[in-house]
C-alpha positions in Angstrom: 17.1 -41.5 -7.4 19.5 -40.8 -4.9 17.1 -42.3 -2.0 17.0 -45.6 -4.5 20.3 -45.6 -5.0 20.9 -45.5 -0.8 18.2 -47.7 0.1 19.9 -50.6 -2.2 23.1 -50.1 -0.5 21.5 -50.4 2.4 19.7 -54.0 1.8 22.2 -55.3 0.0 24.6 -55.2 3.2 21.7 -56.6 5.1 21.2 -59.3 2.8 24.7 -59.9 3.0 25.0 -59.5 6.6 21.9 -62.1 7.0 24.4 -64.6 5.7 27.3 -63.6 7.7 26.3 -61.9 11.0 29.9 -61.9 12.3 31.7 -60.2 9.5 32.7 -56.7 11.5 33.6 -55.2 7.5 30.3 -55.3 6.5 28.8 -54.4 9.7 30.9 -51.2 9.4 30.0 -50.6 5.6 26.1 -51.6 6.7 26.3 -48.3 9.6 28.2 -46.1 7.1 24.6 -47.4 4.2 22.4 -46.1 7.6 23.9 -43.1 8.1 23.9 -41.9 4.4 20.5 -43.4 4.3 19.5 -40.2 7.6 21.5 -37.7 5.3 19.5 -38.0 2.3 16.4 -38.5 3.1 16.1 -35.5 6.3 18.0 -33.8 3.1 20.2 -32.8 5.6 23.8 -32.7 4.6 25.5 -31.2 7.0 25.0 -33.7 10.0 28.1 -35.1 10.0 29.5 -33.9 13.5 26.6 -35.0 15.0 27.0 -38.7 13.5 30.4 -38.6 15.0 29.5 -36.6 18.7 29.8 -40.0 20.8 28.0 -37.3 23.5 24.8 -37.1 20.9 22.0 -40.0 20.8 20.7 -38.0 18.1 22.3 -40.6 15.3 23.9 -43.0 17.3 21.5 -45.6 16.6 23.1 -48.9 17.6 26.4 -51.1 18.6 27.7 -52.9 15.8 27.9 -55.7 17.8 24.2 -55.8 18.5 24.0 -57.2 14.6 23.6 -60.6 15.1 20.7 -61.7 12.7 18.2 -60.7 10.1 16.0 -59.3 12.6 18.4 -56.9 14.0 18.9 -55.7 10.6 15.5 -55.0 10.0 15.1 -53.4 13.2 17.9 -50.7 12.1 16.6 -50.2 8.9 13.3 -49.0 10.2 14.8 -47.0 12.7 17.1 -45.0 10.5 14.4 -44.3 8.2 12.1 -42.7 11.3 15.1 -40.9 12.9 15.9 -39.3 9.2 11.8 -38.6 8.7 11.8 -37.0 11.7 14.4 -34.8 11.5 12.6 -33.9 7.8 9.5 -33.8 8.3 8.8 -32.9 12.6 8.9 -29.4 13.6 9.8 -29.2 17.0 8.4 -25.7 18.2 5.1 -26.9 17.1 5.5 -30.3 18.6 6.6 -28.7 22.2 3.8 -26.0 21.7 1.1 -28.8 21.7 2.6 -31.4 24.0 0.0 -32.0 26.7 1.1 -32.0 30.4 -0.2 -35.4 31.4 3.0 -37.6 31.4 0.6 -40.8 29.4 -1.1 -38.1 27.3 2.4 -37.2 26.3 3.3 -41.0 25.1 -0.5 -40.8 23.3 1.4 -37.3 21.6 5.3 -38.8 20.7 3.0 -42.3 19.6 0.6 -40.2 17.4 3.3 -38.2 15.5 6.0 -40.4 15.4 3.3 -42.6 12.7 2.4 -39.3 11.3 6.1 -38.8 9.9 6.8 -42.8 9.0 3.1 -42.2 6.7 4.9 -39.4 4.9 8.3 -41.0 4.3 6.3 -44.7 3.1 4.2 -42.5 0.7 7.9 -40.9 -0.4 9.2 -44.2 -1.1 7.8 -47.7 -1.3 11.4 -49.0 0.0 10.7 -47.0 3.4 7.5 -47.9 3.8 8.5 -51.8 3.4 11.3 -51.1 6.3 8.9 -50.3 8.7 5.7 -52.7 7.6 8.4 -55.5 8.2 9.7 -53.9 11.7 6.6 -53.9 12.9 5.1 -57.0 11.7 8.7 -58.3 13.3 7.8 -56.3 16.6 3.6 -57.8 16.8 5.0 -61.2 16.3 7.3 -61.2 19.4 5.4 -59.4 21.9 5.0 -62.2 24.5 2.1 -61.9 27.3 1.6 -64.8 29.9 -2.2 -62.4 31.3 -4.4 -60.0 29.6 -7.8 -60.8 30.9 -8.9 -56.8 31.9 -8.7 -53.4 30.7 -6.0 -53.1 34.0 -3.4 -55.5 32.4 -2.9 -53.9 29.4 -0.8 -50.0 28.8 -2.9 -47.7 27.4 0.0 -47.2 24.8 0.6 -50.3 24.0 -2.8 -50.4 22.7 -3.0 -47.2 21.4 0.5 -48.1 19.4 -1.0 -51.2 18.2 -4.4 -48.8 17.3 -2.3 -46.5 14.9 0.1 -49.3 13.4 -3.4 -51.1 12.4 -4.9 -47.6 11.0 -2.6 -45.5 9.2 0.1 -48.3 8.5 -2.2 -50.9 7.5 -0.1 -53.5 9.8 -2.2 -56.2 10.5 -2.7 -57.2 14.4 -1.5 -61.7 15.1 -4.2 -63.0 18.0 -2.0 -61.5 21.3 -1.8 -58.2 19.7 -5.6 -58.1 18.4 -6.8 -59.3 22.1 -4.0 -56.4 23.4 -6.2 -53.9 21.5 -9.6 -55.0 22.3 -9.8 -53.1 25.9 -9.4 -49.5 24.5 -10.7 -50.1 20.7 -14.1 -48.2 21.6 -12.5 -45.8 23.3 -10.3 -44.8 20.8 -12.6 -45.0 18.2 -14.9 -42.8 19.9 -12.7 -40.0 19.5 -10.8 -41.2 16.6 -12.4 -42.8 14.3 -14.2 -39.8 12.6 -11.6 -37.9 12.2 -9.2 -40.8 10.5 -10.1 -40.3 6.8 -9.1 -36.3 7.7 -6.2 -36.9 8.9 -4.8 -39.2 6.8 -5.5 -35.8 3.9 -3.3 -33.5 6.1 -0.4 -35.5 7.4 1.9 -32.7 6.3 -0.5 -30.3 8.5 
């Protein structure tokens, strides 16, 4: 299966780079492998011009010089998978038609859509699912906050992302993330919890 072959190549170069993060040749090969991954997952093989276009932010996901350790490669793999799945599963017209006017609601809407198409990718291939799990577990482990004492200290978008990652990706939250979420969790549950199973069954709708 082509997905599997491309994913194995990407894993190979990320493992090599973890051992020798300053090797420019491996970094370049890793970047090319990620670009191939985007083409294969998105099933759009006519995006070479976009990949080369320096004015486009669509596919230029990272700078090679910024890949310096294992965590950077985890993030790069998850980011490329997510971009590819957005191309494959997210309909721009439907997205814009239902886009809320309120800026905060727009943020929550965007998070929900991202979780939706990433979940579809995870169902498609275990390697994609693992990339997201590794990346989100890393994100949660890196969270730092000096003071979280009231609801006002917590950004609703941050809490909503944690809620969705936990409910749909099955990401386990650490103490800090659980504390961040707890101020908003009841609000989310009142509006979403009873619909969770329905949403999971209709991810493609």
